[in-house]
MIZA-205551 format. One record per atom (N, C-alpha, C): residue in one letter; x, y, z. Coordinates in steps of 0.2 Angstrom, whole numbers, plus 5000, padded with zeros to 4 digits. Layout:
# residues N
aXYZ
...
END
This chain:
# residues 479
m508754324845
m509154344839
m509854354840
l510254334836
l510954334837
l511254414836
d511654434841
d511854494841
d512654494841
l512954534836
l513654544836
l513954584841
p514554564843
p514854604849
p515154674847
f514654714844
f514854784842
f514654824848
p514954884849
p514754934854
p514054964852
e513554964857
e512954994855
e512955064857
c512455094854
c512355174855
c511955184862
d512055234865
d511755254871
d511055294868
c510555254868
c509855284866
c509455294872
t509355354874
t508955364880
t508255364878
d507855354883
d507055364882
d506855314877
s507155254877
s506955204872
s506855134876
n506355094874
n506255034877
n506654984873
d506754924876
d507154874873
d506754844866
h506154844866
h505754824860
h505854884855
d506054944856
d506154994851
d506854994849
m507254944850
m507954944848
m508054894843
r508554904838
r508754864834
r509454844835
t509754794832
t510354764833
t510854784827
v511454774828
v511954784822
v511854724818
y511654664820
y511554604816
y510954624811
s510454654814
s509854664810
s510054714804
i510454764806
i510654814801
i511054774795
i511554734797
i511954704792
i511554654788
s511054614792
s510654564788
s510254594783
l509854654785
l509454684780
l509854714774
c510354744775
c510754774770
c511054714765
v511354664768
v511654614764
v511154574760
s510654554763
s510154524760
s509854564754
t509754624755
t509554674750
t510054674744
l510654684746
l511154684741
l511154614737
v511154564740
v511154494737
v510554484732
v509954504735
v509354494731
v509454534725
c509654594725
c509654644720
c510154624715
a510754604717
a511254584712
a511054514708
w510754474712
w510654404709
w510054414704
s509554454706
s508954464701
s509154504696
a509554554697
a509654604691
a510054584686
v510554544687
v511054514682
v510654464677
h510654484671
h510354444666
h510854424661
m511054364662
m511654334658
m511454324651
d511954324646
d511854304639
d511854224639
i511654204633
i511754134632
i512454114631
p512754064635
p513454044634
p513554004628
r514054024625
r514253994618
r514453914619
d514853904624
d515053844626
d514853824633
k514553774635
k514353754641
k514853734646
t515353774647
t515953764651
t515853794658
f516253774663
f516153804669
f516353874669
r516853894665
r517053964665
r516554004662
n516253984656
n515754024653
n515054034656
t514953984661
t514253984664
t514354014671
h514553974676
h514653994683
h515154044684
g515754044680
g516254094681
g516054154679
a515754164673
a515454224670
a514954254675
r514554214677
r513954244682
r514254264688
a514754234691
a515054254697
a515454324696
a515754334690
a516054394689
a515554454688
w515054434685
w514554494684
w514154504691
l514054454695
l513754464702
l514254514706
v514854504705
v515354544709
v515354614706
t515254614699
t515254684696
t514554724699
a514054684699
a513454714702
a513454734709
l513854704713
l513954724720
l514454784721
i514954784716
i515454834717
i515254894713
f515054884706
f514954944702
f514254934699
p513754944703
p513054934700
p512854984694
e513255034695
e513055084689
e513355064683
y513855024682
y514054994676
y513654944673
l513354904678
l512854854676
l512254894673
a511954944676
a511454984673
a511555014666
a512155034665
a512355064659
a512355004654
v512654954655
v512654894651
v511954874649
a511454874654
a510754864652
a510454914648
i510554974649
i510355024644
i510555014637
t511254994637
t511554984630
t511254934626
q511054874630
q510754824626
q510054834625
r509754874629
r509054894627
r508954934621
v509454974620
v509555014614
v509654964608
a510054924608
a510154874603
a509554834601
a509254804607
a508654774605
a508054814602
g508054874604
g507554914601
g507654934594
k508254934592
k508454944585
k508254884581
l508354824584
l508154764580
l507354764579
v507054784584
v506254784584
v506054834578
v506354894578
v506154934573
v506254914566
l506854874565
l507054844559
l506554794557
a506354754562
a505954694561
a505254714559
r505054774561
r504354794559
r504354804551
e504954824548
e504954834541
e505154774537
c505554724540
c505754674536
c505454604538
l505054604544
l504754544546
l504054554548
p503654574543
p502854594544
p502554524547
a502154534551
a501754474554
a501054484553
s500654424553
s499954424552
s499554434558
t499854434564
t499554444570
t499754504573
p499354544577
p499654614580
p500154604585
e500554644586
e501054644591
e500754654598
p500854624603
p500554634610
p500754704612
p500354734616
p500454794619
p501054794624
p501454854625
p501954854630
p501754844637
l502154824641
l502054814648
l501654874651
w501854934650
w501554994653
w500855004651
r500754984644
r500054994642
r499554934645
r499854874646
r499454824649
r499254844656
i499754864660
i499654884667
i499154944667
f499154994662
f498755054662
f498055024660
d497954984655
d497354954653
d496954924659
n497354884663
n497054844668
n496854884674
v497254934676
v497054984681
v496455024679
s496455044672
s495955084670
s495255044670
g495354984668
g494754944669
g494454934676
i494954924681
i494654914688
i494354984690
v494655034688
v494355104690
v493755114687
e493655094681
e492955104678
e492455064681
r492655004683
r492154954686
r491954984693
v492455004696
v492255034703
v491855094702
v491955144698
v491555204697
v490855184694
g490855134690
g490155114688
g489755084693
w490055044698
w489755014703
w489455064708
c489855114709
c489655174714
c489055214711
k489055224704
k488555254701
k487855214701
r487955154700
r487355114701
r487055104708
r487555114713
r487255114720
r486955184721
r487155234718
r486855304720
r486255314716
t486155294710
t485555314705
t485155244704
r484555254702
r484155204701
r484155184693
a484055124691
a484055104684
a483555144680
v483755174674
v483255204670
v483155164664
p482455154662
p482355104657
p482655134650
i482855094646
i483255114640
i482755094634
t482555144630
t482155134625
t482455094619
q482055064614
q482355024609
q482855074605
t482655134604
t483055184600
t483755184603
n483755194610
n484355204613
n484755134613
q484455084613
q484755014613
q485155014606
a484755034601
a485055024594
a485655074593
i485655134596
i486155174596
i486755144599
d486655124605
d487255094609
d487555034606
l487154994603
l487354934599
l487754954593
l487555014590
l487955034584
l488655064586
i488655104592
i489255124594
i489755074596
l489455014599
l489854964601
l490154924595
a489754924590
a489954884584
a490554924580
n490554994581
n491055034577
n491655044581
e491655024588
e492255034592
e492654974590
q493354994588
q493854944587
q494354944592
p494654884594
p495154884599
p495854914596
l496254944600
l496854974598
l497254934594
d497554954588
d497954904585
d498654934586
y499054884589
y499754904592
y500254894586
n500054864581
n500554844575
n500154834569
v500454864564
v500154854557
v500254784555
p499654734554
p499754674552
p500054664545
g500354614544
g500554604537
g500654524535
p500754504529
p500854434528
p501554414529
g501654344529
g502254314529
g502454284535
r502354314541
r502454274547
r501854284552
q501854234556
q501354224561
q501454264567
h502054264570
h502154294576
h502554364575
p502354414578
p502754484577
p503354484581
w503854524579
w504454534583
w504354584588
t504454554594
t504354604600
t505054624603
l504954664609
l505654684612
l505954624615
r505554574617
r505854504620
r506254474614
h506054474608
h506454444603
h507054484602
g507054554602
g507654594602
g508154574607
f507954564613
f508454544618
f508654474617
y508254434615
y508454364614
y508954364608
a508954404603
a509454404598
a510054434600
s510054494604
s510654524607
s511054484612
m510654434615
m511054394620
m511354334617
g511354324610
g511554264607
g511054214607
g510454224606
g509954174605
g509954134599
f510254164593
f510254134587
f510954114585
a510954054582
a511654024580
a511553994573
l512153994569
l512153964563
l512553904563
a512353854559
a512753794558
a512553754552
p513053724548
p512853684542
p512453624544
t512553594549
t512153534551
t511953544559
a511553494561
a511353504568
a511953484573
h512453444571
h512953424575
h513653454574
s513653504569
s514253534568
s514353594573
p514953624573
p515053684578
p514553744576
r514353774581
r513853834580
r514253894580
r513953944576
r514254014576
r513654064579
t513854084585
t513354134588
t513254194584
l512654214583
l512554284580
l512454334584
l512854394583
l512754454586
l512154494584
s511954544587
s511354584585
s511454614577
e512154634576
e512254664569
e512154604564
d512354544566
d512254484561
d511554474560
v511154474565
v510354464564
v510054524560
a510354584561
a510054634557
a510254624549
r510854594548
r511054584541
r510554524538
i510354474542
i509954424540
i509254454538
m509054504543
m508354534542
m508354564535
k508854604533
k508854634527
k508954594521
a509454544521
a509554504516
a509154444515
s509054404520
s508654344520
s508154334526
p507654374526
p507154374532
p506854314533
h506754274528
h506454204529
h506854154532
r507454174533
r507954124537
r507854124544
l507554184547
l507454194554
l506854144556
p506954104561
p506354064564
p505854104566
d505254084565
d504654114567
d504354094574
i504754114579
i504554094586
i504154144589
s503754124594
s503254164597
s503554194603
d503254254606
d503454284612
d503454234618
d502854194618
d502854154624
d503354094624
d503554074618
d504054024617
d504754044620
i504854114619
i505454134622
i505354144630
g504754164632
g504654174639
g504654114643
d504454054639
d504453994643
d505153974644
r505653994640
r506353974642
r506654014647
s506354064649
s506654114655
s506554074661
k506954084666
k506954054672
k506654104678
a506554164676
a506254214680
a505554214679
d505154204684
d504354214684
d504154274687
a503554274688
a503254334692
a503454334699
v503454274702
v503654274709
v504354294710
t504854284706
t505554304706
t505554384706
k505154414701
k505154484700
k504854514706
a504254484708
a503954514714
a504354514720
l504854464721
l505254454727
l505754514727
l506054534721
l506554584721
l506154654722
c505554664719
c505254724720
c505054734728
f504754684731
f504554684738
f505254694742
q505754664741
q506354684745
q506654754744
m506554784738
m506754854737
m506254894741
v505654884740
v505154924743
v505254924751
s505354864753
s505454854761
s506054894763
f506554894760
f507154924762
f507055004761
c506855024756
c506655094755
c506155124760
a505655084762
a505155104767
a505555114774
a505955064775
a506355064782
a506755134782
c507055144777
c507555204777
c507055274777
a506555274773
a506055324774
a505755334780
a505655284784
a505355284790
a505855314795
r506455304795
r506955334799
r507055414797
l507055424791
l507055504789
l506455544791
l505855514791
l505255544793
l505055534800
h505455504804
h505255494811
h505155564815
r504655564819
r504555624823
r504555604830
p504755644835
p504855724834
p505555734831
a506055684831
a506755694829
a506855644824
r507255664819
r507455614813
r507955564816
l507855504814
l508355454816
l508955444811
p509555434813
p510055434808
p510055374804
l510355374798
l510455314794
l511155294795
t511355234795
t511955214795
t512255214788
l512955224787
l513255224781
l513155164776
l513055114780
l512955044776
l512255054773
e511755074776
e511055084773
e511055134767
i511555184768
i511555234763
i511855204756
s512355164757
s512755134752
s512255084749
t511855044753
t511454994750
t510855034746
l510655094748
l510155124745
l510355144738
s511055164737
s511255184730
s511355124726
h511455064729
h511555004725
h510754984723
c510354994727
c509654974725
c509355014719
l509555084719
l509355124714
l509655104707
c510255084707
c510555064701
c510254994699
a510254954704
a509954884702
a509254884700
m508854934702
m508154944700
m508154964693
i508555014691
i508655034684
i508754984679
a509354944681
a509454884677
a508954834676
y508554824682
y508054774682
y507454794678
m507254854678
m506754884674
m506954884667
v507554904665
v507754904658
v507754834655
w507954784659
w507954714657
w507354674658
w506854714659
w506154674661
w505954624656
e506054644650
e505854604644
e506354554642
k506954554645
k507454514643
k507454444646
p507454384643
p507454324646
p507954314651
h507854284656
h508254274662
h508554204662
d509254194662
d509554134662
d509354084657
v509354104651
v509154054645
v509754014643
c509753954643
c510253914641
c510253884634
q509653884631
q509653854624
q509553904619
q509953894613
q509953934607
q509453914602
t509253954598
t508853934592
t509353924586
l509353864584
l509853844578
l509553854572
m509953894567
m509753904560
m510253864556
i509953814553
i510353764549
i510453794542
i511053814540
i511153834533
i511653784530
p511453744525
p511953694522
p512553734518
d513053704518
d513653734514
d513553744507
d513053704504
d512953714497
d512353764496
d512153794501
d511553844501
d511753904496
s511353924492
s511453984488
s511454054491
d511254054497
d511154114501
d511854134504
r512254174500
r512954194502
r512954234508
d512454284508
d512454334513
d512354304520
t511954244521
t511854214527
t512454174529
r512754134523
r513354094525
r513954124526
s513954194524
s514654234524
s514654264531
l514154254535
l514254284542
l514854264546
s515154314549
s515854294551
s515854254557
g515254254561
g515254214567
g515654234572
k515654294574
k516154324579
k516054294586
q516554284590
q516454254596
q515954304600
h515454274603
h514954314607
h515254324614
l515454384616
l515754394623
l515254374628
r515554344633
r515154324639
r515054374644
s514554414642
s514354474647
s513654484646
p513354524650
p512654534649
p512454574642
v513054594639
v512954634633
v513554624629
a513554624623
a514154614619
a514554684619
v515154684622
v515554744623
v516154744619
e516154804615
e516754814610
e517154864613
r517854854614
r518254904616
r518454954611
s518555014613
s518755064609
s519355054605
r519455074599
r520055074595
r520555124598
s520355174601
s520855224604
s521255194610
p521955194609
p522355164615
p522255204621
e522155274620
e522055314626
e521355294630
l520855284627
l520255264630
l520355194633
s520655154631
s520755084634
s521155094640
v521555144641
v521955154647
v521555174653
a520955204651
a520555234656
a520155184660
g520155124657
g519855064661
g519155044658
a518855004661
a518154974659
a517655034658
m517655084662
m517155134662
m517255174655
l517855174652
l517955214646
l517855164640
n517655104640
n517555064635
n517055084630
h517155084624
h516555104619
h516155044619
l515655034624
l515154984624
l514754984618
t514554934616
t513854924613
t513954884606
t513654844606
t513154824601
t512754884599
g512854914594
g512454964592
g512755034594
a513355044597
a513555104599
a513855144593
e513955104588
e514255144582
e513755194580
e513155184580
e512655234578
e512355284583
s512455254589
s512155294595
s512655294601
d512655354604
d513155354610
d512755354616
i512155324616
i511755314622
i512055274628
g512455224625
g512855184630
g513355224634
l513755264630
l514255304633
l513955364638
i513355384635
i513055434640
i512755404646
a512555344646
a512255314652
a512855294657
i513455274654
i513955254658
i514255324662
f514155384659
f514455444662
f513855474667
i513255464666
i512755494670
i512555444675
l512555384675
l512255334680
l512755344686
p513455344686
p513755354692
p513555414696
v513355474692
v513055524696
v512455504700
l512055474697
l511455444701
l511655404707
y512155364706
y512455314711
y512755354717
g513055414715
g513355454720
g512855494724
l512355514721
l511855564725
l511655544731
p511355474732
p511155454739
p511755464744
h512355464742
h512855464747
h512955534750
l512555584747
l512555654750
l512155654757
l511755604758
l511455594764
l511955584770
g512555564768
g513055554773
g513355624776
f513155674772
f513455744775
f513155764781
w512555734783
w512155754789
w512155694794
q512655644793
q512755594798
q513355604803
d513355574808
d513855574813
d514455524811
f515055544811
f515655504810
f516055494816
p516355434816
p516855424822
p517355474823
s517555504817
s518155554818
s517955604812
e518255664813
e518255724809
e518555704802
a519155664802
a519455644796
a519055604792
e518755554795
e518255514791
e517755554788
e517455604791
e516955644788
e517155674782
i517755704783
i518055744777
i518155694771
c518455634773
c518555594767
c517955564764
w517455554768
w516755534765
w516555594760
r516555654762
r516355704758
r516755714752
i517355704752
i517855714746
i517655654742
a517555594744
a517455534740
a516755544737
t516255564740
t515655574737
t515655624731
v515955684733
v516055734727
v516455704721
a516955664723
a517355624717
a516855584713
v516455544717
v516055494713
v515555524709
v515255584711
v514755624708
v515055654702
s515655684702
s515955724697
s516455694693
c516755644695
c517255614691
c517055594684
t516555564683
t516355534676
t516155594672
l515855644675
l515655704671
l516255744668
l516755744672
l517455774670
l517755724665
i517755664666
i517955614661
i517655624654
a516955634654
a516655644648
a516855704645
l516955764649
l517155824646
l517855814643
g518255784647
g518955774644
g519055734638
i518655684637
i518655644631
i518355684625
a517855724627
a517555764621
a518055814618
v518355844623
v518855894621
v519455864617
a519655804620
a520255774617
a520055754610
r519455724609
r519255704602
r519255754598
r518955814600
r518855874596
r519555894594
l520055894598
l520755914597
l521055874592
d520955804592
d521155754587
d520955774580
r520255784580
r519955804573
r520255864571
l520355914575
l520655984573
l521355974571
s521755934574
s522455924572
s522455884565
e521955844563
e521955804557
e521755854551
q521255904553
q521055954548
q521656004547
l522056024552
l522556064551
l523056034546
q523255974548
q523755934544
q523555934536
e522855924535
e522655914528
e522655984525
s522456034529
s522356104526
s523056134524
f523556124529
f524256154528
f524756104525
g524456054522
g524956004520
g525456034514
e525156074510
e525656104504
e525656174505
s525556204511
s525556274512
s526256294514
p526456354512
p527156374515
p527156384522
l526656384525
l526656394533
l526656324536
v527156284533
v527156214536
v527456204543
v527856254545
v528156254551
v527556274556
l527156324555
l526656344559
l526156284560
a525956254554
a525456194554
a525756144559
r526356124558
r526656064562
r526656084569
y526756144571
y526756174578
y526056164581
l525556184577
l524856184579
l524656114580
v524856064575
v524655994576
v524955964582
l525555974583
l525955944589
l525655974595
s525456034595
s525156064601
s524456034603
a524056024598
a523455994599
a523455924601
r523955894598
r524055824600
r524255814607
a524755864609
a524955854616
a524455874621
v524055924620
v523455934624
v523055874624
s522855844619
s522455784619
s522755734623
r523355714622
r523655664626
r523655684634
m523755744636
m523655764643
m522955754645
l522455774641
l521755764643
l521655684644
f521855644640
f521755574640
f522055544647
a522655574648
a523055554654
a522655574660
l522355634660
l521955654666
l521355614667
t521055594661
t520455554662
t520555484665
s521155464663
s521455394666
s521455404674
a521755464676
a521855474683
a521155484687
l520755514683
l520055524686
l519655464687
a519855414682
a519555344682
a519755314689
v520455314690
v520755284696
v520455314702
l520355384702
l520155414708
l519355394709
y519055384704
y518355364705
y518255294708
v518755244706
v518755184708
v518955184716
l519455224717
l519655224724
l519155254729
s518855304726
s518255344730
s517755294732
n517555254726
n516955204727
n517155154732
a517855134732
a518055084737
a518055104744
f518255174745
f518255204751
f517555204754
l517055224750
l516355234753
l516055164755
v516255114752
v516055044754
v516355024760
c517055034761
c517455014767
c517155054773
e517055124772
e516855164777
e516155144780
s515755114775
s515055094777
s515155044782
f515554994781
f515654944786
f516054964792
r516555014791
r516955034797
r516555074802
q515955104800
q515555144805
q515155094809
l515055034807
l514754984812
l515054974818
f515654984819
f516054984825
f515955044830
n515655094827
n515655154831
n515055194829
l514455164830
l513855194827
l513655264831
p513355304828
p513155374831
p512555354836
k512355404840
k511855404844
k511155404840
g510755354842
g510055344839
g510055304833
a510655274831
a510655234825
a510355164827
l510355144833
l510055074835
l509355084837
q509055144837
q508355154839
q507955134833
d507455094834
d507055074829
d506555124827
a506355134821
a505855184819
a505155164820
d504755204822
d504055184824
d503655184818
a503755124814
a503455114808
a503255044807
p502755024811
p502554944810
p502254924804
w502054974799
w501754954793
w502354934788
a502954954789
a503554934785
a503754864786
k503554834792
k503754764794
k503354714791
y502754734788
y502254694785
y502354684778
i502854714775
i503054704768
i503454644767
p503254594763
p503654534762
p504454554760
h504854524764
h505554534762
h506054494766
f506654484764
f507154444768
f507554494772
s507754464778
s508154504783
s508554464787
END
């Protein structure tokens, strides 16, 4: 195995076969990061099949997944909310004649329960002898079986054959439907709000496509999903084996700690996007002739579908736009729900928590240890402070508007103007503070990544000693 010329640790009482190399650490972490980023990113359908909209956009989001995985997870949660709203609306506007398939967790639970019941039944048959069943008991058993009905996961209704599932909601949110007067004319990609309008005004216009048809267009199969899961499980098992090593705990490298944080956010994004089709390139075209009498469908604006994993709309507030991408008012659907904003403020906290493990690691110098702790605290707390600052600033803006309306014709005009100007000044200061905190968050995140690679040149004692966990090596993974 190739070994890089980095200085090795002095690990006494260890054989050569119990040692690992710097190259093995780098290869395991980098392969885990690449697999997580490549599998977690679920691109939308490109409007134009150009190099920029396909390969360029994917490369940009891969870099985002590697540098800011928490942002990718927040985008995934936002689109999941938008897709869920379409599913709820479709149950009212698009009744289907066939029941909706059960969700993934219910299918897994039913399969596991069936296996457990068969095992328990086999054990009982092994322990007890068969008892003859009388004709009366047989009749009762048949009556019970006849009255048992399978669980109905959706109320069937006339009109459509295939029910609208969560996969349909994701497919609509990612630009799966397009409008055009003819098959060869320019298309207008529909956003989720456009699809919702069609559901309410002209539900018969939406194509009746099945869940399997959308799934067949996805390029991610069970093997791809299992690959990511095995890679994450293998890496987490390797880290746990070092932390649980006895008689003494083996230290983790900072690169392994940073990779663990990325794995956590990538796993969240991947699980939220589990039902979203992966790398679908073909849209479903809805042909609406120009002379069609359906004005609601023909009057759709056909907004440009943003080439990102989710349609992102920037906030109208100039102060928020200054704070950067983390303060964008994301969503498809964020007008009615702030779940996307809540996610983008909470997920960085989850991303920063694994970095607390670095507090108990050895650093090349005391200054680097202090900087690591400051950066970790900044990553964990900055977004919460930003959320608090934005909430207070918005409240002050609303308060200033109320004061201006209340004292508009009052003799206390001077006092009213003073209060309004004071509230607006404090609001501007808070927005400026949130911008500074956003910059601090980005710099702290960059330092954590750089320091993770910097430590490889001066690893602590015991970092190259391999954990005594042979079971972890048998989990399929890349290294």
